[in-house]
TORKOL-4160 file (C-alpha; in steps of 0.2 Angstrom, whole numbers, padded with zeros to 4 digits, m for minus):
371
<pt num="1" X="0676" Y="0422" Z="0617"/>
<pt num="2" X="0682" Y="0426" Z="0599"/>
<pt num="3" X="0671" Y="0439" Z="0591"/>
<pt num="4" X="0659" Y="0434" Z="0577"/>
<pt num="5" X="0667" Y="0440" Z="0561"/>
<pt num="6" X="0653" Y="0437" Z="0548"/>
<pt num="7" X="0636" Y="0445" Z="0548"/>
<pt num="8" X="0621" Y="0441" Z="0536"/>
<pt num="9" X="0605" Y="0451" Z="0535"/>
<pt num="10" X="0590" Y="0444" Z="0526"/>
<pt num="11" X="0578" Y="0456" Z="0517"/>
<pt num="12" X="0564" Y="0446" Z="0511"/>
<pt num="13" X="0554" Y="0458" Z="0501"/>
<pt num="14" X="0553" Y="0456" Z="0482"/>
<pt num="15" X="0544" Y="0464" Z="0467"/>
<pt num="16" X="0539" Y="0448" Z="0460"/>
<pt num="17" X="0541" Y="0429" Z="0466"/>
<pt num="18" X="0552" Y="0421" Z="0453"/>
<pt num="19" X="0545" Y="0404" Z="0450"/>
<pt num="20" X="0561" Y="0394" Z="0453"/>
<pt num="21" X="0566" Y="0402" Z="0469"/>
<pt num="22" X="0564" Y="0393" Z="0486"/>
<pt num="23" X="0571" Y="0406" Z="0497"/>
<pt num="24" X="0559" Y="0414" Z="0510"/>
<pt num="25" X="0552" Y="0430" Z="0502"/>
<pt num="26" X="0537" Y="0441" Z="0502"/>
<pt num="27" X="0529" Y="0450" Z="0487"/>
<pt num="28" X="0521" Y="0467" Z="0488"/>
<pt num="29" X="0525" Y="0469" Z="0507"/>
<pt num="30" X="0535" Y="0485" Z="0506"/>
<pt num="31" X="0522" Y="0494" Z="0518"/>
<pt num="32" X="0529" Y="0483" Z="0532"/>
<pt num="33" X="0546" Y="0490" Z="0529"/>
<pt num="34" X="0548" Y="0503" Z="0542"/>
<pt num="35" X="0543" Y="0492" Z="0557"/>
<pt num="36" X="0554" Y="0478" Z="0549"/>
<pt num="37" X="0569" Y="0489" Z="0549"/>
<pt num="38" X="0566" Y="0493" Z="0567"/>
<pt num="39" X="0565" Y="0475" Z="0571"/>
<pt num="40" X="0582" Y="0471" Z="0561"/>
<pt num="41" X="0591" Y="0484" Z="0571"/>
<pt num="42" X="0583" Y="0479" Z="0587"/>
<pt num="43" X="0588" Y="0461" Z="0584"/>
<pt num="44" X="0606" Y="0467" Z="0581"/>
<pt num="45" X="0605" Y="0476" Z="0598"/>
<pt num="46" X="0600" Y="0461" Z="0607"/>
<pt num="47" X="0613" Y="0450" Z="0599"/>
<pt num="48" X="0626" Y="0463" Z="0603"/>
<pt num="49" X="0621" Y="0461" Z="0621"/>
<pt num="50" X="0625" Y="0442" Z="0620"/>
<pt num="51" X="0640" Y="0441" Z="0608"/>
<pt num="52" X="0655" Y="0451" Z="0603"/>
<pt num="53" X="0653" Y="0455" Z="0584"/>
<pt num="54" X="0667" Y="0464" Z="0574"/>
<pt num="55" X="0663" Y="0459" Z="0556"/>
<pt num="56" X="0676" Y="0457" Z="0543"/>
<pt num="57" X="0661" Y="0453" Z="0530"/>
<pt num="58" X="0643" Y="0459" Z="0529"/>
<pt num="59" X="0631" Y="0452" Z="0517"/>
<pt num="60" X="0614" Y="0459" Z="0513"/>
<pt num="61" X="0604" Y="0445" Z="0504"/>
<pt num="62" X="0586" Y="0441" Z="0501"/>
<pt num="63" X="0573" Y="0442" Z="0494"/>
<pt num="64" X="0578" Y="0458" Z="0486"/>
<pt num="65" X="0588" Y="0470" Z="0497"/>
<pt num="66" X="0588" Y="0483" Z="0483"/>
<pt num="67" X="0569" Y="0484" Z="0483"/>
<pt num="68" X="0571" Y="0495" Z="0498"/>
<pt num="69" X="0570" Y="0514" Z="0494"/>
<pt num="70" X="0586" Y="0524" Z="0495"/>
<pt num="71" X="0580" Y="0532" Z="0512"/>
<pt num="72" X="0576" Y="0515" Z="0519"/>
<pt num="73" X="0593" Y="0508" Z="0514"/>
<pt num="74" X="0602" Y="0524" Z="0521"/>
<pt num="75" X="0593" Y="0521" Z="0537"/>
<pt num="76" X="0597" Y="0503" Z="0538"/>
<pt num="77" X="0616" Y="0505" Z="0534"/>
<pt num="78" X="0618" Y="0520" Z="0545"/>
<pt num="79" X="0610" Y="0510" Z="0559"/>
<pt num="80" X="0623" Y="0496" Z="0556"/>
<pt num="81" X="0637" Y="0509" Z="0556"/>
<pt num="82" X="0631" Y="0516" Z="0572"/>
<pt num="83" X="0630" Y="0500" Z="0581"/>
<pt num="84" X="0645" Y="0490" Z="0574"/>
<pt num="85" X="0664" Y="0491" Z="0575"/>
<pt num="86" X="0669" Y="0491" Z="0557"/>
<pt num="87" X="0687" Y="0494" Z="0559"/>
<pt num="88" X="0691" Y="0477" Z="0552"/>
<pt num="89" X="0677" Y="0476" Z="0539"/>
<pt num="90" X="0685" Y="0471" Z="0522"/>
<pt num="91" X="0670" Y="0466" Z="0512"/>
<pt num="92" X="0652" Y="0473" Z="0512"/>
<pt num="93" X="0641" Y="0464" Z="0499"/>
<pt num="94" X="0623" Y="0468" Z="0494"/>
<pt num="95" X="0612" Y="0458" Z="0482"/>
<pt num="96" X="0604" Y="0469" Z="0469"/>
<pt num="97" X="0590" Y="0466" Z="0456"/>
<pt num="98" X="0594" Y="0475" Z="0440"/>
<pt num="99" X="0577" Y="0483" Z="0440"/>
<pt num="100" X="0580" Y="0491" Z="0456"/>
<pt num="101" X="0597" Y="0500" Z="0453"/>
<pt num="102" X="0597" Y="0519" Z="0451"/>
<pt num="103" X="0612" Y="0531" Z="0451"/>
<pt num="104" X="0606" Y="0539" Z="0468"/>
<pt num="105" X="0604" Y="0522" Z="0476"/>
<pt num="106" X="0621" Y="0516" Z="0470"/>
<pt num="107" X="0630" Y="0532" Z="0476"/>
<pt num="108" X="0622" Y="0530" Z="0493"/>
<pt num="109" X="0627" Y="0512" Z="0495"/>
<pt num="110" X="0645" Y="0516" Z="0490"/>
<pt num="111" X="0645" Y="0531" Z="0502"/>
<pt num="112" X="0639" Y="0521" Z="0517"/>
<pt num="113" X="0652" Y="0508" Z="0514"/>
<pt num="114" X="0645" Y="0494" Z="0503"/>
<pt num="115" X="0660" Y="0489" Z="0492"/>
<pt num="116" X="0654" Y="0474" Z="0483"/>
<pt num="117" X="0638" Y="0471" Z="0473"/>
<pt num="118" X="0630" Y="0454" Z="0468"/>
<pt num="119" X="0618" Y="0457" Z="0454"/>
<pt num="120" X="0606" Y="0444" Z="0448"/>
<pt num="121" X="0606" Y="0445" Z="0429"/>
<pt num="122" X="0603" Y="0426" Z="0426"/>
<pt num="123" X="0602" Y="0428" Z="0407"/>
<pt num="124" X="0606" Y="0441" Z="0393"/>
<pt num="125" X="0591" Y="0435" Z="0383"/>
<pt num="126" X="0574" Y="0443" Z="0386"/>
<pt num="127" X="0565" Y="0427" Z="0381"/>
<pt num="128" X="0574" Y="0417" Z="0394"/>
<pt num="129" X="0571" Y="0431" Z="0407"/>
<pt num="130" X="0553" Y="0429" Z="0404"/>
<pt num="131" X="0554" Y="0410" Z="0407"/>
<pt num="132" X="0562" Y="0414" Z="0423"/>
<pt num="133" X="0549" Y="0427" Z="0428"/>
<pt num="134" X="0562" Y="0440" Z="0430"/>
<pt num="135" X="0556" Y="0458" Z="0431"/>
<pt num="136" X="0571" Y="0466" Z="0422"/>
<pt num="137" X="0576" Y="0465" Z="0403"/>
<pt num="138" X="0593" Y="0462" Z="0397"/>
<pt num="139" X="0596" Y="0480" Z="0392"/>
<pt num="140" X="0591" Y="0486" Z="0409"/>
<pt num="141" X="0603" Y="0474" Z="0417"/>
<pt num="142" X="0617" Y="0481" Z="0406"/>
<pt num="143" X="0612" Y="0499" Z="0410"/>
<pt num="144" X="0612" Y="0494" Z="0429"/>
<pt num="145" X="0629" Y="0487" Z="0428"/>
<pt num="146" X="0636" Y="0503" Z="0420"/>
<pt num="147" X="0627" Y="0513" Z="0434"/>
<pt num="148" X="0636" Y="0503" Z="0447"/>
<pt num="149" X="0653" Y="0506" Z="0439"/>
<pt num="150" X="0650" Y="0524" Z="0438"/>
<pt num="151" X="0645" Y="0525" Z="0456"/>
<pt num="152" X="0663" Y="0518" Z="0460"/>
<pt num="153" X="0660" Y="0499" Z="0463"/>
<pt num="154" X="0676" Y="0490" Z="0458"/>
<pt num="155" X="0670" Y="0473" Z="0464"/>
<pt num="156" X="0654" Y="0467" Z="0455"/>
<pt num="157" X="0648" Y="0449" Z="0454"/>
<pt num="158" X="0635" Y="0444" Z="0441"/>
<pt num="159" X="0624" Y="0429" Z="0445"/>
<pt num="160" X="0620" Y="0418" Z="0429"/>
<pt num="161" X="0609" Y="0402" Z="0427"/>
<pt num="162" X="0611" Y="0388" Z="0415"/>
<pt num="163" X="0599" Y="0373" Z="0410"/>
<pt num="164" X="0584" Y="0385" Z="0410"/>
<pt num="165" X="0569" Y="0377" Z="0401"/>
<pt num="166" X="0570" Y="0381" Z="0382"/>
<pt num="167" X="0589" Y="0387" Z="0384"/>
<pt num="168" X="0600" Y="0381" Z="0370"/>
<pt num="169" X="0619" Y="0379" Z="0371"/>
<pt num="170" X="0621" Y="0394" Z="0359"/>
<pt num="171" X="0611" Y="0405" Z="0371"/>
<pt num="172" X="0622" Y="0400" Z="0386"/>
<pt num="173" X="0638" Y="0402" Z="0376"/>
<pt num="174" X="0631" Y="0420" Z="0371"/>
<pt num="175" X="0627" Y="0424" Z="0390"/>
<pt num="176" X="0645" Y="0419" Z="0395"/>
<pt num="177" X="0653" Y="0429" Z="0381"/>
<pt num="178" X="0642" Y="0445" Z="0385"/>
<pt num="179" X="0647" Y="0443" Z="0403"/>
<pt num="180" X="0665" Y="0442" Z="0399"/>
<pt num="181" X="0664" Y="0457" Z="0388"/>
<pt num="182" X="0657" Y="0468" Z="0403"/>
<pt num="183" X="0672" Y="0463" Z="0414"/>
<pt num="184" X="0665" Y="0458" Z="0431"/>
<pt num="185" X="0677" Y="0453" Z="0445"/>
<pt num="186" X="0666" Y="0438" Z="0449"/>
<pt num="187" X="0654" Y="0426" Z="0441"/>
<pt num="188" X="0642" Y="0415" Z="0450"/>
<pt num="189" X="0635" Y="0402" Z="0438"/>
<pt num="190" X="0621" Y="0390" Z="0444"/>
<pt num="191" X="0613" Y="0375" Z="0436"/>
<pt num="192" X="0594" Y="0377" Z="0438"/>
<pt num="193" X="0587" Y="0365" Z="0451"/>
<pt num="194" X="0569" Y="0361" Z="0453"/>
<pt num="195" X="0566" Y="0365" Z="0472"/>
<pt num="196" X="0551" Y="0359" Z="0481"/>
<pt num="197" X="0537" Y="0372" Z="0485"/>
<pt num="198" X="0541" Y="0382" Z="0469"/>
<pt num="199" X="0531" Y="0384" Z="0453"/>
<pt num="200" X="0545" Y="0376" Z="0443"/>
<pt num="201" X="0545" Y="0360" Z="0454"/>
<pt num="202" X="0526" Y="0358" Z="0451"/>
<pt num="203" X="0529" Y="0360" Z="0432"/>
<pt num="204" X="0543" Y="0348" Z="0433"/>
<pt num="205" X="0532" Y="0335" Z="0442"/>
<pt num="206" X="0518" Y="0337" Z="0429"/>
<pt num="207" X="0531" Y="0333" Z="0416"/>
<pt num="208" X="0531" Y="0350" Z="0407"/>
<pt num="209" X="0549" Y="0353" Z="0412"/>
<pt num="210" X="0562" Y="0339" Z="0411"/>
<pt num="211" X="0580" Y="0338" Z="0418"/>
<pt num="212" X="0594" Y="0329" Z="0408"/>
<pt num="213" X="0609" Y="0327" Z="0419"/>
<pt num="214" X="0620" Y="0324" Z="0404"/>
<pt num="215" X="0614" Y="0340" Z="0396"/>
<pt num="216" X="0617" Y="0349" Z="0413"/>
<pt num="217" X="0635" Y="0342" Z="0414"/>
<pt num="218" X="0639" Y="0347" Z="0396"/>
<pt num="219" X="0634" Y="0365" Z="0400"/>
<pt num="220" X="0643" Y="0365" Z="0416"/>
<pt num="221" X="0659" Y="0359" Z="0408"/>
<pt num="222" X="0658" Y="0372" Z="0395"/>
<pt num="223" X="0655" Y="0385" Z="0409"/>
<pt num="224" X="0672" Y="0379" Z="0417"/>
<pt num="225" X="0681" Y="0379" Z="0401"/>
<pt num="226" X="0676" Y="0396" Z="0395"/>
<pt num="227" X="0678" Y="0404" Z="0412"/>
<pt num="228" X="0695" Y="0398" Z="0414"/>
<pt num="229" X="0700" Y="0404" Z="0396"/>
<pt num="230" X="0693" Y="0421" Z="0401"/>
<pt num="231" X="0704" Y="0422" Z="0416"/>
<pt num="232" X="0693" Y="0417" Z="0430"/>
<pt num="233" X="0698" Y="0404" Z="0444"/>
<pt num="234" X="0684" Y="0392" Z="0449"/>
<pt num="235" X="0687" Y="0393" Z="0468"/>
<pt num="236" X="0670" Y="0384" Z="0472"/>
<pt num="237" X="0659" Y="0374" Z="0460"/>
<pt num="238" X="0647" Y="0388" Z="0456"/>
<pt num="239" X="0659" Y="0403" Z="0460"/>
<pt num="240" X="0672" Y="0410" Z="0449"/>
<pt num="241" X="0683" Y="0425" Z="0452"/>
<pt num="242" X="0697" Y="0435" Z="0446"/>
<pt num="243" X="0713" Y="0433" Z="0456"/>
<pt num="244" X="0710" Y="0440" Z="0474"/>
<pt num="245" X="0691" Y="0443" Z="0471"/>
<pt num="246" X="0684" Y="0428" Z="0479"/>
<pt num="247" X="0668" Y="0431" Z="0490"/>
<pt num="248" X="0676" Y="0432" Z="0507"/>
<pt num="249" X="0659" Y="0430" Z="0516"/>
<pt num="250" X="0655" Y="0414" Z="0507"/>
<pt num="251" X="0672" Y="0407" Z="0509"/>
<pt num="252" X="0669" Y="0409" Z="0528"/>
<pt num="253" X="0653" Y="0399" Z="0527"/>
<pt num="254" X="0662" Y="0385" Z="0517"/>
<pt num="255" X="0677" Y="0385" Z="0529"/>
<pt num="256" X="0666" Y="0383" Z="0545"/>
<pt num="257" X="0667" Y="0400" Z="0553"/>
<pt num="258" X="0655" Y="0407" Z="0565"/>
<pt num="259" X="0642" Y="0419" Z="0558"/>
<pt num="260" X="0627" Y="0429" Z="0564"/>
<pt num="261" X="0611" Y="0430" Z="0554"/>
<pt num="262" X="0598" Y="0443" Z="0556"/>
<pt num="263" X="0580" Y="0444" Z="0549"/>
<pt num="264" X="0567" Y="0431" Z="0545"/>
<pt num="265" X="0573" Y="0413" Z="0540"/>
<pt num="266" X="0591" Y="0418" Z="0544"/>
<pt num="267" X="0603" Y="0405" Z="0551"/>
<pt num="268" X="0617" Y="0408" Z="0564"/>
<pt num="269" X="0630" Y="0397" Z="0570"/>
<pt num="270" X="0641" Y="0400" Z="0585"/>
<pt num="271" X="0652" Y="0387" Z="0591"/>
<pt num="272" X="0641" Y="0371" Z="0593"/>
<pt num="273" X="0625" Y="0382" Z="0594"/>
<pt num="274" X="0614" Y="0384" Z="0578"/>
<pt num="275" X="0598" Y="0393" Z="0577"/>
<pt num="276" X="0586" Y="0399" Z="0563"/>
<pt num="277" X="0574" Y="0414" Z="0564"/>
<pt num="278" X="0555" Y="0411" Z="0560"/>
<pt num="279" X="0552" Y="0412" Z="0541"/>
<pt num="280" X="0538" Y="0425" Z="0542"/>
<pt num="281" X="0542" Y="0444" Z="0542"/>
<pt num="282" X="0527" Y="0449" Z="0551"/>
<pt num="283" X="0530" Y="0436" Z="0565"/>
<pt num="284" X="0548" Y="0440" Z="0566"/>
<pt num="285" X="0544" Y="0459" Z="0567"/>
<pt num="286" X="0531" Y="0456" Z="0581"/>
<pt num="287" X="0543" Y="0445" Z="0591"/>
<pt num="288" X="0558" Y="0456" Z="0590"/>
<pt num="289" X="0549" Y="0472" Z="0594"/>
<pt num="290" X="0540" Y="0464" Z="0609"/>
<pt num="291" X="0558" Y="0459" Z="0616"/>
<pt num="292" X="0556" Y="0441" Z="0612"/>
<pt num="293" X="0568" Y="0429" Z="0603"/>
<pt num="294" X="0566" Y="0428" Z="0584"/>
<pt num="295" X="0572" Y="0410" Z="0584"/>
<pt num="296" X="0560" Y="0397" Z="0578"/>
<pt num="297" X="0573" Y="0383" Z="0579"/>
<pt num="298" X="0588" Y="0379" Z="0589"/>
<pt num="299" X="0600" Y="0364" Z="0590"/>
<pt num="300" X="0616" Y="0360" Z="0598"/>
<pt num="301" X="0629" Y="0353" Z="0585"/>
<pt num="302" X="0640" Y="0339" Z="0590"/>
<pt num="303" X="0658" Y="0339" Z="0584"/>
<pt num="304" X="0655" Y="0325" Z="0571"/>
<pt num="305" X="0641" Y="0336" Z="0563"/>
<pt num="306" X="0652" Y="0351" Z="0562"/>
<pt num="307" X="0667" Y="0341" Z="0554"/>
<pt num="308" X="0655" Y="0333" Z="0541"/>
<pt num="309" X="0649" Y="0350" Z="0536"/>
<pt num="310" X="0666" Y="0357" Z="0535"/>
<pt num="311" X="0671" Y="0342" Z="0524"/>
<pt num="312" X="0656" Y="0343" Z="0513"/>
<pt num="313" X="0658" Y="0362" Z="0510"/>
<pt num="314" X="0676" Y="0362" Z="0509"/>
<pt num="315" X="0677" Y="0349" Z="0495"/>
<pt num="316" X="0667" Y="0361" Z="0484"/>
<pt num="317" X="0681" Y="0373" Z="0485"/>
<pt num="318" X="0697" Y="0372" Z="0475"/>
<pt num="319" X="0707" Y="0371" Z="0491"/>
<pt num="320" X="0699" Y="0355" Z="0496"/>
<pt num="321" X="0701" Y="0349" Z="0514"/>
<pt num="322" X="0715" Y="0344" Z="0525"/>
<pt num="323" X="0718" Y="0325" Z="0523"/>
<pt num="324" X="0720" Y="0324" Z="0542"/>
<pt num="325" X="0702" Y="0328" Z="0544"/>
<pt num="326" X="0696" Y="0313" Z="0533"/>
<pt num="327" X="0703" Y="0299" Z="0544"/>
<pt num="328" X="0686" Y="0293" Z="0549"/>
<pt num="329" X="0681" Y="0291" Z="0531"/>
<pt num="330" X="0698" Y="0284" Z="0524"/>
<pt num="331" X="0689" Y="0269" Z="0515"/>
<pt num="332" X="0678" Y="0281" Z="0505"/>
<pt num="333" X="0693" Y="0293" Z="0502"/>
<pt num="334" X="0704" Y="0278" Z="0495"/>
<pt num="335" X="0689" Y="0273" Z="0484"/>
<pt num="336" X="0687" Y="0290" Z="0477"/>
<pt num="337" X="0706" Y="0292" Z="0474"/>
<pt num="338" X="0706" Y="0275" Z="0465"/>
<pt num="339" X="0691" Y="0280" Z="0454"/>
<pt num="340" X="0699" Y="0297" Z="0450"/>
<pt num="341" X="0686" Y="0308" Z="0459"/>
<pt num="342" X="0699" Y="0314" Z="0472"/>
<pt num="343" X="0717" Y="0319" Z="0471"/>
<pt num="344" X="0731" Y="0323" Z="0483"/>
<pt num="345" X="0738" Y="0341" Z="0484"/>
<pt num="346" X="0752" Y="0348" Z="0494"/>
<pt num="347" X="0750" Y="0364" Z="0504"/>
<pt num="348" X="0760" Y="0373" Z="0517"/>
<pt num="349" X="0748" Y="0366" Z="0530"/>
<pt num="350" X="0750" Y="0348" Z="0524"/>
<pt num="351" X="0742" Y="0337" Z="0512"/>
<pt num="352" X="0725" Y="0341" Z="0506"/>
<pt num="353" X="0711" Y="0331" Z="0497"/>
<pt num="354" X="0703" Y="0340" Z="0482"/>
<pt num="355" X="0690" Y="0335" Z="0469"/>
<pt num="356" X="0697" Y="0332" Z="0451"/>
<pt num="357" X="0687" Y="0338" Z="0436"/>
<pt num="358" X="0678" Y="0321" Z="0436"/>
<pt num="359" X="0674" Y="0323" Z="0454"/>
<pt num="360" X="0667" Y="0341" Z="0452"/>
<pt num="361" X="0654" Y="0334" Z="0440"/>
<pt num="362" X="0647" Y="0323" Z="0454"/>
<pt num="363" X="0652" Y="0333" Z="0469"/>
<pt num="364" X="0635" Y="0332" Z="0478"/>
<pt num="365" X="0634" Y="0313" Z="0477"/>
<pt num="366" X="0652" Y="0311" Z="0483"/>
<pt num="367" X="0649" Y="0323" Z="0498"/>
<pt num="368" X="0635" Y="0311" Z="0504"/>
<pt num="369" X="0648" Y="0299" Z="0510"/>
<pt num="370" X="0654" Y="0312" Z="0523"/>
<pt num="371" X="0637" Y="0318" Z="0530"/>
């Protein structure tokens, strides 16, 4: 069977729970880290006994992977290097919080093979950072960016967020201009969403926070225009890169590739099989170290589900999807073409269907037709 080429590791520990974040995380649990790292490497050992894994991309996400100490990161990354054939590895990404960047940690990561950093800045305004519950300041984020550059990182993504409560159009414009001045290779710009089981969602339900779709769309269009003018290609709705600097790991997800996820709450997809690990670091660690499966959920995907997912994710990218895949939904395709949401594009592989600028603004609603 073809080897799995994409590996994700979920590190759930955080210094503080951001009030808008719905990802599985734990606060103040770093005392659990030694056994947790044992479990991560043990889970990898178990998966390597079942699957061929020769990664082209590795992604450490969270949570806050950079909350681990430098010795802990050295242990984890060295353990990965010992177990995996990295001869075809092209991209090794790690998410970092600006408050957890140090010269020693950055140098260690670079020396052990990490070659791409995704840093969660969100805003260059301290008042907005306080609204978001972030532990870093704008000045600290700028210092951390320069520390990463000095350590030799030549591929850096900055995560930004717009439509934050109290944020003005001028503040978002200033955030974009500050980002461009620093010169990252990649920018991820997300519209704030009110996710269930978050403090922001409860405040939204209580009427303290409001969402204005027209305001969100205005900021989004400004984002696209300014990023394009600054030389970034919007290769996915929320992701923008200098030419050749797209995130290869995320592209693999969007194109329907197999991937292996390690750690609590991590998903894996292998052919028609999908499973999710238990979303509890303590239960995850106990299971794995006892020689048991970490999976809390499994399903077998039928071909129509895989196809629907490939279309829904593919439409978010600037490549779109092959027109030949859309046959079962031709009526919807024709409707969206007539309405100006879709356009036809030629490619060496044949005709593709892509979102227009108008379609990008309502992409989630359009994708529902194919799910």
